C-alpha positions as CSV (number, residue, x, y, z in Angstrom):
1,M,150.1,10.6,-17.7
2,T,149.3,7.3,-15.9
3,D,148.8,7.3,-12.2
4,P,151.3,4.9,-10.6
5,D,148.5,3.3,-8.6
6,D,147.0,2.1,-11.9
7,L,150.2,0.2,-12.8
8,T,150.3,-3.5,-12.2
9,M,153.2,-5.3,-14.0
10,D,156.3,-4.7,-16.0
11,T,156.9,-5.9,-19.5
12,C,158.9,-8.9,-18.2
13,D,155.9,-10.2,-16.3
14,L,153.8,-9.6,-19.4
15,A,156.2,-11.6,-21.5
16,C,156.2,-14.4,-19.0
17,R,152.4,-14.6,-19.2
18,I,152.6,-14.7,-23.0
19,F,155.2,-17.5,-22.8
20,H,152.8,-19.5,-20.6
21,I,150.1,-19.2,-23.3
22,A,152.6,-20.3,-25.9
23,N,153.7,-23.3,-23.8
24,T,150.1,-24.3,-23.3
25,L,149.4,-24.1,-27.0
26,Q,152.5,-26.2,-27.7
27,T,151.2,-28.8,-25.3
28,M,147.8,-28.8,-26.9
29,A,149.3,-29.2,-30.4
30,A,151.4,-32.1,-29.2
31,A,148.3,-33.8,-27.9
32,L,146.3,-33.4,-31.0
33,P,146.4,-36.0,-33.8
34,D,148.0,-35.0,-37.1
35,D,145.6,-33.2,-39.4
36,K,144.3,-35.3,-42.3
37,E,145.3,-34.1,-45.8
38,G,142.6,-31.9,-47.2
39,C,140.7,-31.5,-43.9
40,E,138.5,-28.4,-43.6
41,V,139.8,-27.3,-40.2
42,P,143.5,-28.2,-39.7
43,T,143.3,-27.9,-35.9
44,R,146.8,-29.1,-35.0
45,C,148.3,-26.8,-37.6
46,M,146.3,-23.8,-36.4
47,V,147.2,-24.5,-32.7
48,S,150.9,-24.9,-33.7
49,F,150.8,-21.6,-35.6
50,L,149.3,-19.8,-32.6
51,A,152.0,-21.3,-30.3
52,R,154.7,-20.0,-32.6
53,M,153.1,-16.6,-33.0
54,T,152.6,-16.1,-29.2
55,E,156.2,-17.2,-28.6
56,E,157.4,-14.6,-31.1
57,I,155.3,-11.9,-29.5
58,A,156.7,-12.8,-26.0
59,E,160.3,-12.6,-27.4
60,E,159.5,-9.2,-28.8
61,V,158.0,-8.0,-25.5
62,M,161.1,-9.1,-23.7
63,D,163.1,-6.6,-25.8
64,Y,160.9,-3.7,-24.6
65,P,162.3,-1.6,-21.7
66,P,161.2,-2.9,-18.3
67,T,158.4,-0.4,-17.8
68,M,155.1,-0.8,-16.1
69,V,151.9,-1.6,-18.0
70,P,148.6,0.0,-17.1
71,K,146.1,-2.4,-15.4
72,K,143.5,-2.3,-18.2
73,E,146.2,-3.5,-20.7
74,A,147.7,-6.1,-18.4
75,R,144.7,-8.4,-18.2
């Protein structure tokens, strides 16, 4: 069992942090030029994909019960 002193944030706080990451990635994707057809590293596409993925993860975390997360998992 986890010691209450080792707890730092609830799942809502964790989801908010994930949403911040998603929003940052969305901003970065908007600032990047369109990827050229056939480019080896489609940077804007990859950043947009990561933004969507982190937003989906944040939405899933929001569905979790509002429990505390151990410190080592919170950072």
